[in-house]
C-alpha positions as CSV (number, residue, x, y, z in Angstrom):
1,M,213.6,-64.2,-113.5
2,R,211.0,-66.0,-111.3
3,Q,211.7,-69.3,-113.0
4,A,215.4,-68.8,-112.5
5,L,215.0,-68.1,-108.8
6,H,212.8,-71.1,-108.3
7,A,215.3,-73.3,-110.1
8,E,218.2,-72.1,-108.1
9,W,216.4,-72.3,-104.8
10,T,215.3,-75.9,-105.7
11,K,218.9,-76.9,-106.5
12,L,220.2,-75.4,-103.3
13,R,217.6,-76.8,-100.9
14,T,217.6,-80.3,-102.3
15,L,221.3,-80.9,-101.9
16,A,222.7,-82.2,-98.6
17,G,225.9,-80.2,-98.7
18,P,224.5,-76.7,-98.5
19,A,222.3,-77.5,-95.6
20,W,225.2,-78.8,-93.5
21,L,227.2,-75.7,-94.4
22,V,224.4,-73.4,-93.3
23,L,224.2,-75.3,-90.0
24,A,228.0,-75.0,-89.7
25,L,227.7,-71.2,-90.2
26,V,225.0,-70.9,-87.5
27,A,227.0,-73.1,-85.0
28,L,230.6,-72.2,-85.7
29,T,230.2,-68.4,-85.6
30,P,228.8,-68.2,-82.0
31,A,231.1,-71.0,-80.8
32,L,234.2,-69.1,-81.8
33,S,232.8,-65.9,-80.4
34,A,232.0,-67.7,-77.1
35,A,235.6,-69.1,-77.0
36,A,237.0,-65.6,-77.6
37,A,234.8,-64.1,-74.9
38,A,235.9,-66.7,-72.4
39,T,239.6,-65.9,-72.9
40,V,239.5,-62.2,-72.0
41,S,239.1,-60.5,-68.6
42,C,238.7,-57.1,-67.1
43,Q,239.5,-56.5,-63.5
44,A,239.4,-52.7,-63.4
45,T,237.7,-49.6,-64.9
46,G,240.7,-49.0,-67.2
47,C,239.7,-51.7,-69.7
48,T,239.5,-50.5,-73.2
49,D,238.2,-53.6,-75.0
50,D,235.6,-53.3,-77.7
51,V,233.2,-55.9,-76.3
52,T,230.8,-55.8,-79.2
53,K,233.6,-56.5,-81.7
54,L,235.0,-59.1,-79.5
55,S,231.6,-60.8,-79.3
56,L,231.4,-60.8,-83.1
57,I,234.9,-62.3,-83.8
58,G,233.3,-65.6,-84.9
59,V,232.3,-63.8,-88.1
60,Q,235.9,-64.2,-89.2
61,A,235.4,-68.0,-89.2
62,G,231.8,-67.8,-90.5
63,Q,233.0,-66.1,-93.6
64,A,235.0,-69.1,-94.6
65,V,231.9,-71.3,-94.4
66,V,230.0,-68.8,-96.5
67,A,232.8,-68.8,-99.1
68,I,232.8,-72.6,-99.2
69,L,229.0,-72.8,-99.5
70,T,229.0,-70.2,-102.4
71,V,232.0,-71.7,-104.3
72,L,230.6,-75.2,-104.2
73,T,227.2,-74.0,-105.4
74,I,228.6,-72.8,-108.7
75,T,231.7,-75.0,-109.2
76,G,229.7,-78.1,-108.3
77,E,227.6,-77.5,-111.4
78,Y,230.7,-77.2,-113.6
79,G,232.1,-80.4,-112.1
80,T,229.0,-82.4,-112.7
81,G,228.1,-80.8,-116.1
82,L,224.8,-79.6,-114.6
83,I,225.7,-76.1,-115.7
84,R,225.1,-77.1,-119.4
85,V,221.6,-78.1,-118.5
86,T,221.0,-74.9,-116.5
87,L,222.2,-72.7,-119.4
88,A,220.2,-74.7,-122.0
89,A,217.0,-74.2,-119.9
90,M,217.8,-70.6,-119.2
91,P,220.0,-69.1,-122.0
92,R,220.2,-65.7,-120.4
93,R,223.4,-66.3,-118.5
94,V,223.3,-63.0,-116.6
95,T,219.8,-63.9,-115.3
96,V,221.2,-67.3,-114.1
97,L,224.0,-65.5,-112.2
98,A,221.6,-62.9,-110.8
99,A,219.3,-65.7,-109.6
100,K,222.2,-67.5,-107.9
101,A,223.2,-64.2,-106.3
102,V,219.7,-63.5,-104.9
103,V,219.2,-67.0,-103.5
104,L,222.7,-67.2,-101.9
105,T,222.3,-63.7,-100.5
106,G,218.9,-64.5,-99.0
107,V,220.2,-67.7,-97.4
108,T,223.3,-66.0,-96.1
109,L,221.4,-63.1,-94.6
110,A,219.0,-65.5,-92.8
111,A,221.7,-67.8,-91.5
112,G,224.0,-64.9,-90.8
113,A,221.4,-63.1,-88.7
114,V,221.0,-66.2,-86.5
115,A,224.8,-66.6,-86.2
116,V,225.3,-62.9,-85.3
117,L,222.5,-63.0,-82.7
118,G,224.0,-66.1,-81.2
119,S,227.4,-64.5,-81.0
120,L,226.1,-61.4,-79.2
121,T,224.1,-63.6,-76.9
122,A,227.2,-65.6,-76.1
123,G,229.1,-62.3,-75.3
124,R,226.2,-61.0,-73.2
125,L,226.2,-64.2,-71.1
126,I,230.0,-64.8,-70.8
127,L,231.7,-61.4,-70.6
128,P,230.1,-60.1,-67.3
129,G,231.6,-63.1,-65.6
130,N,235.0,-62.0,-66.8
131,G,234.8,-58.5,-65.3
132,F,233.0,-56.7,-68.1
133,T,230.3,-55.3,-65.9
134,P,228.5,-52.0,-65.6
135,A,230.7,-51.2,-62.6
136,N,233.7,-51.4,-64.9
137,G,232.0,-49.3,-67.6
138,F,230.5,-52.1,-69.7
139,P,226.7,-52.3,-69.8
140,P,225.2,-55.5,-71.1
141,L,225.3,-56.0,-74.8
142,S,222.0,-54.9,-76.3
143,L,220.7,-54.2,-79.8
144,A,218.9,-51.2,-78.3
145,D,222.4,-49.6,-78.3
146,G,223.0,-47.8,-81.6
147,P,226.6,-48.8,-82.2
148,T,225.9,-52.4,-81.2
149,L,223.0,-52.6,-83.6
150,R,225.1,-51.1,-86.4
151,A,227.9,-53.7,-85.7
152,A,225.4,-56.6,-85.7
153,A,223.5,-55.5,-88.8
154,G,226.8,-54.7,-90.5
155,S,228.2,-58.1,-89.7
156,V,225.2,-59.8,-91.4
157,L,225.7,-57.6,-94.4
158,Y,229.4,-58.4,-94.4
159,L,228.6,-62.1,-94.7
160,A,226.2,-61.4,-97.5
161,L,228.9,-59.4,-99.4
162,I,231.4,-62.3,-98.8
163,A,228.9,-64.6,-100.5
164,L,228.6,-62.2,-103.5
165,L,232.4,-61.9,-103.7
166,S,232.8,-65.6,-103.6
167,L,230.1,-66.1,-106.3
168,G,231.9,-63.7,-108.6
169,V,235.3,-65.3,-108.1
170,A,234.0,-68.9,-108.4
171,T,232.1,-68.0,-111.6
172,A,235.3,-66.5,-113.1
173,V,237.6,-69.4,-112.3
174,R,235.1,-72.3,-112.4
175,D,237.3,-74.5,-110.2
176,S,236.7,-75.1,-106.4
177,A,240.3,-75.3,-105.3
178,T,241.4,-72.3,-107.3
179,A,238.4,-70.2,-106.2
180,M,239.0,-71.1,-102.5
181,G,242.7,-70.2,-102.9
182,V,241.9,-66.8,-104.4
183,L,239.3,-66.1,-101.8
184,F,241.4,-67.1,-98.8
185,G,244.3,-65.1,-100.2
186,L,242.0,-62.0,-100.6
187,L,240.5,-62.4,-97.2
188,Y,243.1,-63.7,-94.8
189,V,246.5,-63.2,-96.5
190,L,245.8,-59.7,-97.7
191,A,244.5,-58.9,-94.2
192,A,247.8,-59.9,-92.7
193,V,250.0,-58.0,-95.1
194,P,249.7,-54.6,-93.4
195,F,251.0,-56.0,-90.2
196,L,254.1,-57.4,-91.9
197,I,255.5,-54.0,-93.1
198,N,256.9,-51.1,-91.3
199,D,255.9,-48.1,-93.4
200,P,252.8,-46.6,-91.8
201,D,251.6,-45.1,-95.1
202,W,251.7,-48.4,-96.8
203,Q,250.1,-50.1,-93.8
204,R,247.2,-47.7,-93.9
205,L,246.7,-48.1,-97.7
206,L,246.9,-51.9,-97.6
207,W,244.5,-52.0,-94.6
208,R,242.0,-49.8,-96.5
209,I,242.0,-52.0,-99.6
210,S,241.9,-55.3,-97.7
211,P,238.3,-56.6,-98.1
212,M,238.4,-58.3,-94.7
213,N,240.1,-55.5,-92.7
214,A,238.0,-52.8,-94.3
215,G,234.7,-54.7,-94.2
216,L,235.1,-55.7,-90.5
217,A,235.5,-52.1,-89.5
218,V,231.7,-52.1,-89.4
219,Q,232.0,-54.1,-86.1
220,A,233.9,-51.4,-84.3
221,T,232.0,-49.4,-81.6
222,V,234.9,-47.6,-79.8
223,H,238.0,-45.8,-80.8
224,L,236.5,-45.1,-84.3
225,D,238.9,-42.1,-84.8
226,S,241.8,-44.5,-84.9
227,L,240.4,-46.5,-87.8
228,P,241.8,-46.0,-91.3
229,L,238.2,-46.0,-92.6
230,S,234.9,-45.3,-91.0
231,P,232.7,-48.4,-90.4
232,W,230.3,-47.9,-93.3
233,A,233.1,-46.8,-95.6
234,G,234.9,-50.0,-94.8
235,L,231.9,-52.1,-95.7
236,G,231.7,-50.1,-98.9
237,V,235.2,-51.3,-99.8
238,L,234.1,-54.9,-99.5
239,A,231.0,-54.0,-101.6
240,A,233.3,-52.7,-104.3
241,W,235.3,-55.9,-104.3
242,A,232.1,-57.9,-104.5
243,A,230.7,-55.8,-107.4
244,A,234.0,-56.1,-109.3
245,A,234.1,-59.9,-108.8
246,L,230.5,-60.3,-110.0
247,L,231.1,-58.0,-113.0
248,T,234.1,-60.1,-114.0
249,G,232.4,-63.4,-113.4
250,G,229.3,-62.2,-115.3
251,L,231.4,-61.0,-118.3
252,L,233.3,-64.3,-118.5
253,L,230.1,-66.3,-118.1
254,R,228.6,-64.5,-121.1
255,G,231.7,-64.7,-123.3
256,R,232.8,-68.3,-123.0
257,D,231.4,-71.8,-123.4
258,A,230.0,-73.7,-120.4
């Protein structure tokens, strides 16, 4: 396993593409959060906004970068034929997939932590100027606050689970365009479906099984009783999607030719 981890880390850090995508994750996530924070305002004590979730909205864009990074990591090897060399050097295919998962998870956790901290910093600096002040019932954002810490840590874990989901899908389909189509459908299209139907029972069910809607419930810090799932249960739904994708990808990787 140690050799497989070293090989996967070497491949990831010596290519130019992954480095740029990691930088994009770190820059794009806080930038979108800052833009969102700049567009809202609160002029009275009756505001009900979830400022923590608002400050973390950039994660919705950051997950796309994570998906692209992960998909290209595996499908790029199929495109160039490098996967044959990889599997010839390390015949245990599940070990190869596990090594990729560990390396990508580690990189995503590190970059995601920086991106999430940047997002919260942007919210802390911008929101008070738009009326979200202690006088209106909004103390400054701080990781010392339990719900805010949970939302921040959960957002980092969310990005890591998106990486694992993407790895499983990309391993299963082996094509960049197809993998991105499947992932964007699961994340963004499925997330919008509950808002397109009128039946409240179906809305609630579809919201609960949507990996994006359920997973991002971990960012909520107010009005938790109105959520179809609790924050950690929602993240568990995304974890189940990631586990199912990895299991499917691993079985297909073992059962077919490179």
